[in-house]
C-alpha positions in Angstrom: 0.0 0.0 0.0 1.2 3.5 -0.8 1.6 5.8 2.1 2.6 9.5 1.9 2.5 12.4 4.2 -0.6 14.4 4.4 1.2 17.7 3.4 1.1 19.0 -0.1 4.2 18.8 -2.2 5.4 22.2 -3.3 3.2 23.3 -6.3 4.9 23.4 -9.6 5.7 26.9 -10.7 8.1 28.7 -13.0 9.0 32.2 -13.7 10.9 35.1 -12.1 9.6 34.9 -8.6 12.8 36.4 -7.4 11.8 39.7 -9.1 8.6 39.9 -7.1 6.4 38.8 -10.0 3.7 36.2 -9.3 4.6 32.6 -10.2 3.4 31.2 -13.5 0.8 28.5 -12.8 1.4 25.0 -14.1 -0.8 22.1 -14.6 0.9 20.2 -11.7 0.5 23.2 -9.5 -3.2 23.3 -10.0 -3.7 19.6 -9.6 -1.6 19.2 -6.5 -0.6 15.7 -5.5 -2.1 13.0 -7.7 -4.1 10.1 -6.4 -2.2 6.9 -5.6 -1.4 4.8 -8.6 -2.6 1.6 -6.9 -6.2 2.0 -7.9 -7.1 -1.7 -8.1 -5.4 -2.4 -4.8 -7.2 0.6 -3.3 -10.6 -0.8 -4.2 -9.6 -4.3 -3.0 -8.5 -2.8 0.4 -11.8 -0.9 0.5 -13.8 -4.1 -0.2 -12.0 -6.1 2.5 -12.4 -3.4 5.1 -16.0 -3.0 4.1 -16.8 -6.7 4.5 -15.1 -6.8 7.9 -17.1 -3.8 9.0 -20.3 -5.3 7.7 -19.7 -8.5 9.7 -19.0 -6.5 12.8 -22.1 -4.3 12.4 -24.6 -7.1 11.4 -23.5 -9.8 13.9 -26.4 -10.8 16.2 -28.3 -7.7 15.1 -31.6 -8.8 16.5 -30.6 -8.4 20.1 -31.2 -7.0 22.5 -34.9 -6.2 22.6 -37.4 -5.4 25.3 -39.2 -8.8 25.3 -39.4 -8.6 21.5 -40.2 -4.9 21.4 -37.9 -1.9 20.6 -35.6 -0.4 23.1 -34.9 3.2 24.1 -35.9 5.7 21.3 -36.5 2.9 18.9 -39.9 2.9 20.5 -40.7 6.2 18.6 -39.4 5.4 15.2 -39.9 1.7 14.8 -43.7 1.7 15.2 -44.0 4.8 13.0 -42.0 3.0 10.3 -44.3 0.0 10.6 -47.3 2.3 10.2 -45.7 3.8 7.1 -45.2 0.4 5.7 -48.8 -0.5 6.3 -50.1 2.8 4.8 -47.8 2.9 1.8 -45.3 5.4 3.0 -47.0 7.9 5.3 -48.0 8.3 9.0 -51.7 9.0 9.8 -52.0 8.5 13.5 -52.1 11.9 15.3 -52.2 10.0 18.6 -48.4 9.7 18.4 -48.0 13.5 18.3 -44.3 12.8 18.3 -44.2 12.7 14.5 -41.7 15.5 14.7 -39.1 14.4 12.1 -39.2 14.2 8.3 -40.1 10.8 6.9 -37.0 9.5 5.1 -35.3 7.9 8.1 -38.5 6.1 9.1 -39.1 5.1 5.5 -35.6 3.4 5.5 -36.4 1.6 8.7 -39.6 0.4 7.2 -37.7 -1.2 4.3 -35.9 -3.5 6.7 -39.3 -4.3 8.4 -40.7 -5.2 5.0 -37.8 -7.6 4.4 -37.6 -9.2 7.8 -40.7 -8.4 9.7 -41.4 -6.5 12.9 -38.4 -7.7 14.9 -34.9 -6.6 15.8 -33.4 -7.6 12.5 -36.2 -5.9 10.6 -36.1 -2.5 12.3 -32.3 -2.4 12.5 -31.3 -3.8 9.1 -31.1 -0.6 7.1 -29.3 1.2 10.0 -26.6 -1.5 10.0 -26.4 -1.3 6.2 -25.9 2.5 6.4 -23.2 2.0 9.1 -21.4 -0.5 6.9 -21.5 1.8 3.9 -20.1 4.6 6.0 -17.0 2.4 6.6 -16.5 2.1 2.8 -17.0 5.9 2.4 -14.5 6.8 5.1 -11.8 4.6 3.5 -12.3 6.3 0.1 -12.5 9.8 1.7 -9.3 9.3 3.8 -7.5 7.9 0.7 -8.5 11.0 -1.3 -7.6 13.4 1.4 -4.2 11.9 2.2 -3.4 10.3 -1.2 -2.6 7.1 0.7 -4.2 3.7 0.5 -2.7 2.7 3.8 -4.2 5.7 5.7 -7.5 5.1 4.0 -7.5 1.5 5.3 -6.6 2.8 8.8 -9.6 5.2 8.7 -11.8 2.2 7.9 -10.5 0.2 10.9 -10.9 3.2 13.2 -14.5 3.8 12.2 -15.2 0.1 12.6 -13.8 0.4 16.1 -15.8 3.5 17.1 -18.4 2.7 19.7 -20.8 5.5 18.7 -20.9 4.5 15.0 -21.2 0.8 16.0 -24.1 1.1 18.4 -26.0 3.7 16.3 -25.6 1.3 13.4 -27.5 -1.3 15.5 -30.4 0.8 16.5 -33.7 1.6 14.8 -33.1 5.4 15.1 -32.6 8.2 12.7 -29.1 9.5 13.5 -27.1 6.9 11.5 -29.0 7.8 8.4 -28.3 11.5 8.9 -24.6 10.6 9.4 -24.5 8.5 6.3 -26.0 11.2 4.0 -23.7 13.9 5.4 -20.6 11.7 4.9 -21.7 10.8 1.4 -22.3 14.5 0.6 -18.8 15.3 1.9 -17.3 12.6 -0.3 -19.0 14.0 -3.4 -17.8 17.5 -2.4 -14.2 16.2 -2.4 -14.5 14.5 -5.8 -16.0 17.8 -7.2 -13.0 19.7 -5.8 -10.6 17.4 -7.6 -12.6 17.4 -10.8 -12.7 21.2 -10.9 -9.0 21.4 -10.4 -8.5 18.9 -13.2 -10.5 21.0 -15.6 -8.7 24.2 -14.6 -5.4 22.3 -15.0 -6.3 21.5 -18.6 -7.1 25.2 -19.2 -3.8 26.2 -17.8 -1.9 23.6 -19.9 -3.7 24.7 -23.1 -3.2 28.4 -22.4 -6.8 29.6 -22.2 -7.2 29.8 -18.5 -6.6 33.6 -18.4 -8.7 34.8 -21.3 -11.1 36.3 -18.7 -10.1 38.0 -15.5 -12.6 35.7 -13.8 -11.0 32.5 -15.2 -12.6 29.8 -17.4 -16.0 28.2 -17.0 -15.6 24.6 -15.7 -18.7 23.0 -17.1 -21.4 20.9 -15.5 -20.5 19.8 -12.0 -22.5 16.6 -11.4 -20.7 15.7 -8.2 -21.7 19.1 -6.7 -25.3 18.3 -7.7 -25.0 15.0 -6.0 -23.9 16.8 -2.9 -27.1 18.9 -3.0 -29.2 15.8 -3.4 -27.6 14.0 -0.4 -27.8 17.1 1.8 -31.5 17.3 0.9 -31.9 13.7 1.9 -30.0 14.4 5.2 -32.6 17.1 5.9 -35.3 14.6 5.0 -34.0 12.5 7.8 -33.5 15.2 10.5 -33.6 18.9 10.2 -30.1 19.2 11.6 -29.0 18.5 8.1 -29.6 22.2 7.5 -26.4 22.9 9.4 -24.4 20.9 6.8 -26.0 22.7 3.9 -24.7 26.0 5.3 -21.3 24.5 6.2 -20.7 22.6 3.0 -22.0 25.6 0.9 -19.3 27.7 2.5 -16.7 25.0 2.0 -17.4 24.7 -1.8 -17.0 28.5 -2.2 -13.6 28.3 -0.5 -12.6 25.3 -2.7 -13.6 27.3 -5.8 -11.7 30.4 -4.8 -8.6 28.4 -4.0 -8.7 26.5 -7.3 -9.0 29.7 -9.3 -6.2 31.3 -7.4 -4.0 28.2 -8.0 -4.8 28.5 -11.7 -3.5 32.1 -11.7 -6.9 33.8 -12.2 -6.4 37.5 -11.7 -9.6 38.0 -9.6 -10.2 34.6 -8.0 -12.8 35.8 -5.5 -14.9 37.6 -8.1 -14.3 34.8 -10.5 -15.6 32.2 -8.1 -18.6 34.4 -7.4 -19.4 35.0 -11.0 -18.6 31.6 -12.4 -19.4 29.2 -9.5 -21.5 30.7 -6.7 -24.9 31.1 -8.5 -24.9 27.6 -9.9 -23.5 26.4 -6.6 -26.5 27.9 -4.8 -28.8 26.1 -7.2 -26.9 22.8 -6.6 -26.3 23.0 -2.9 -29.5 24.8 -1.8 -32.1 24.5 -4.7 -31.4 20.8 -5.4 -31.4 20.1 -1.7 -34.8 21.7 -1.3 -36.2 19.6 -4.1 -34.6 16.4 -2.7 -36.1 17.3 0.7 -39.6 17.8 -0.7 -39.3 14.5 -2.6 -39.0 12.6 0.8 -42.6 13.7 1.5 -43.9 12.0 -1.7 -46.2 9.6 0.1 -47.5 12.3 2.4 -48.3 14.5 -0.6 -50.1 11.7 -2.3 -52.2 10.7 0.8 -55.5 11.9 2.1 -55.0 10.8 5.7 -51.4 11.7 6.4 -50.9 13.5 9.6 -51.8 17.2 9.2 -52.1 16.6 5.4 -55.0 19.0 5.2 -54.0 21.3 8.0 -54.6 24.5 5.9 -58.1 23.4 5.0 -59.0 22.4 8.5 -57.5 25.4 10.4 -57.9 28.1 7.8 -55.2 29.8 5.7 -52.9 32.4 7.1 -49.6 34.1 6.0 -47.6 31.2 7.5 -49.3 28.8 5.1 -47.5 30.4 2.1 -49.5 28.3 -0.4 -53.0 27.1 0.1 -53.0 23.3 -0.3 -50.6 20.5 0.3 -47.5 22.7 0.3 -49.1 25.1 2.7 -50.1 22.3 5.0 -46.5 21.0 5.0 -45.3 24.5 5.9 -47.8 24.8 8.8 -47.0 21.3 10.0 -43.3 22.2 9.9 -44.0 25.3 11.9 -45.8 23.2 14.5 -42.8 20.8 14.6 -40.4 23.7 15.0 -42.4 25.0 17.9 -42.3 21.5 19.5 -38.5 21.4 19.2 -38.1 25.0 20.4 -40.2 24.1 23.5 -38.2 21.0 24.3 -36.5 22.6 27.2 -34.7 21.0 30.1 -36.7 21.0 33.3 -34.3 21.1 36.2 -36.9 19.3 38.4 -37.3 16.5 35.8 -34.1 16.3 34.0 -33.5 13.3 31.8 -30.9 11.0 33.6 -28.8 10.7 30.4 -29.1 14.3 29.1 -25.9 16.0 28.1 -24.7 19.3 26.7 -22.5 19.8 23.6 -19.4 20.6 25.4 -19.3 17.1 26.8 -19.7 15.4 23.3 -16.1 15.8 21.9 -14.8 13.5 24.6 -18.0 11.5 25.2 -18.1 12.4 28.8 -21.8 11.6 29.2 -22.8 8.4 27.3 -26.3 7.0 27.2 -27.7 3.8 28.6 -30.0 2.3 25.9 -30.9 -1.0 27.5 -30.3 -2.8 30.9 -31.3 -6.2 32.2 -30.0 -7.1 35.6 -31.6 -10.5 35.8 -30.1 -12.2 32.7 -28.1 -15.4 32.7 -25.1 -16.9 30.9 -22.2 -15.1 32.5 -21.1 -18.0 34.7 -22.3 -16.4 38.0 -25.6 -16.2 39.8 -26.2 -12.6 38.8 -25.6 -11.4 35.3 -26.1 -8.1 33.5 -26.9 -7.4 29.9 -26.7 -3.7 28.8 -26.0 -1.5 25.8 -24.5 1.9 26.4 -23.6 4.5 23.8 -19.9 5.1 24.4 -17.4 6.7 22.1 -14.2 4.5 22.1 -12.0 6.5 24.5 -8.8 5.9 22.5 -10.5 7.9 19.7 -12.8 10.4 21.4 -10.4 11.4 24.2 -8.0 12.7 21.5 -10.6 15.0 20.0 -9.5 18.2 21.7 -5.8 17.8 20.9 -6.7 16.9 17.4 -8.9 20.0 17.1 -6.1 22.2 18.4 -3.6 20.6 15.9 -6.1 21.0 13.1 -6.7 24.7 13.8 -3.0 25.3 13.7 -2.7 23.4 10.4 -5.5 25.6 8.9 -4.4 29.0 10.3 -0.6 28.4 10.2 -0.2 26.2 7.2 -3.4 26.7 5.2 -4.0 23.0 5.0 -7.2 22.5 3.0 -7.6 19.0 4.2 -7.8 20.0 7.8 -10.1 22.9 6.8 -12.5 20.5 5.1 -12.6 18.0 7.9 -13.0 20.6 10.6 -15.9 22.2 8.8 -17.6 18.8 8.8 -16.8 18.1 12.4 -17.8 21.5 13.8 -21.0 21.6 11.8 -22.2 18.8 13.9 -21.1 20.5 17.2 -21.2 24.3 17.2 -24.9 24.9 16.2 -26.0 23.1 19.3 -24.4 25.8 21.5 -27.0 28.3 20.2 -29.8 26.9 22.4 -28.3 25.4 25.5 -31.6 25.3 27.3 -32.9 22.6 24.9 -32.8 18.9 25.8 -29.8 17.3 24.1 -28.3 13.9 24.1 -25.0 12.3 23.1 -26.5 10.5 20.1 -26.8 13.9 18.4 -23.0 13.6 18.0 -23.3 10.6 15.7 -22.4 12.5 12.5 -19.3 13.8 14.2 -17.8 10.3 14.6 -16.6 9.9 11.0 -15.1 13.4 10.9 -13.3 12.6 14.2 -11.8 9.5 12.6 -10.6 11.6 9.6 -9.0 14.1 12.0 -7.2 11.3 13.7 -6.0 9.9 10.4 -4.7 13.2 9.3 -2.7 13.3 12.5 -1.4 9.8 11.9 -0.3 10.9 8.5 2.0 13.4 10.2 3.3 10.7 12.5 3.9 8.3 9.7 6.0 10.9 7.8 6.5 11.5 4.1 7.2 8.7 1.7 10.5 10.4 0.8 11.6 10.3 4.5 14.4 8.0 5.6 13.9 4.4 6.3 14.5 4.9 10.1 12.0 7.8 10.2 9.4 5.8 8.3 9.9 2.7 10.4 9.5 4.6 13.7 6.4 6.4 12.4 4.8 3.1 11.1 5.5 1.5 14.5 3.8 4.4 16.4 0.8 4.3 14.1 0.5 0.5 14.4 0.6 0.7 18.1 -2.1 3.3 18.2 -4.4 1.5 15.9 -3.9 -1.6 17.9 -4.8 0.3 21.1 -8.1 1.5 19.5 -9.0 -2.0 18.4 -8.2 -3.3 21.9 -10.3 -0.6 23.5 -13.2 -1.4 21.2 -12.9 -5.1 22.1 -13.0 -4.2 25.8 -16.3 -2.2 25.2 -17.8 -4.9 23.0 -20.1 -6.5 25.7 -21.7 -3.1 26.6 -22.1 -2.1 22.9 -23.9 -5.4 22.0 -25.8 -6.3 25.2 -23.8 -9.4 25.9 -24.3 -11.2 29.3 -21.5 -10.2 31.7 -20.9 -10.3 35.4 -21.8 -7.4 37.7 -18.1 -6.7 38.4 -17.4 -6.7 34.7 -20.3 -4.2 34.1 -18.9 -1.9 36.8 -15.4 -2.1 35.2 -16.8 -1.1 31.9 -17.9 2.3 33.2 -14.6 4.1 33.7 -15.8 7.6 34.7 -18.3 8.8 37.3 -20.2 10.5 34.5 -20.7 7.1 32.9 -22.8 5.9 35.8 
């Protein structure tokens, strides 16, 4: 496997820089470092890591259950998904009144229920599939970021070994689907970046890149359109996908400006705004809106969907925007927004596992999803079976140092890789600080897990060293990286019983909970 440092090589330039004139752009300077030449091996590594990840995610997927019924927040989404399956894709029972999320995640859960029935395998199947696909995605993303197949493989192993990603992939809840769509959108955004630079490099090589002060047009950008579709589907799962539309929209603008500057465009900012921003808004925002609305297809086509005729039954008002189905959806959404806005923490009745966002980076307040203190099979008279959402400490406890290092790389070295990954990570964290009175839980951090892994991998690339480094330096770096990856895997193996609900002794259960805040 190829392995190179995560730093860019010096871009290729020529010309009289010593006289203070700007360097002449070259094709290689626009492109940056090429992808690894081991394309076939890269896909084989991805497939192997993906299969291993799928086996880990799917093993014994049907347990635990609460006497054959869902556990924890599965009790909201699993019955709603079953109702959607019965009705042809929509919910019609206002008695739930907790129909406060868009339909896509529940639709995906219903596909597993259609395949396997109303049981643990059925309502968790698509979540496990999404979790397994995320492992494939993170291998490819890390390989593209670092130009290293080895570091891509390491990223896959680390995500397999993350407790948050693992358990959320084994729950009939919505967050793993949100995380999947966000990560897939990020992957498409990176491919779009490389494609744009490839087209600009051709313009530079052929000598027509500077015919306009704004730079050349780069043609249709289907990967950017795919990003918009995936972000719309993220919003169709949970509204927190909106944060990623804003974050990735900003990121694509920065990518465009940087690419045009590398191509020697005289006015890169204006060029990006003129050539890229308007179609970018259409792709990232407009397409996302259409994709979001498409997730309501069954609701639009129904007569009895919850609040389907809200405008007709309550009267039209300015909030309705449009009389009819779209107006009803707007009013329904306003009602849902009011529900979420009113979901405040009551100090007298605080949820025992509630947490605030400043605890998420290090996973200081995990969540107990399931507990049975009267199970058998551990070899002692009293056995415990429990599942607890815990981020693997060997990963999550490095988040703050990794963040600090990443900020230095962005501000001090202008490392675009770190900028991209930090945008993805912080988009899942910072928005929650705007309303600290709201009830919040650690599973909201699910989309952050893959970006944390990418941050760690970028750090490991620095530890590994450049391919051109000496044998001794590379050997020492490889040893350190190997020891760390082994530590993460061992840490995950230790947490395995409480991530999967295995029967363990009481003393083992107590030993699994390392910190007072885990109890």
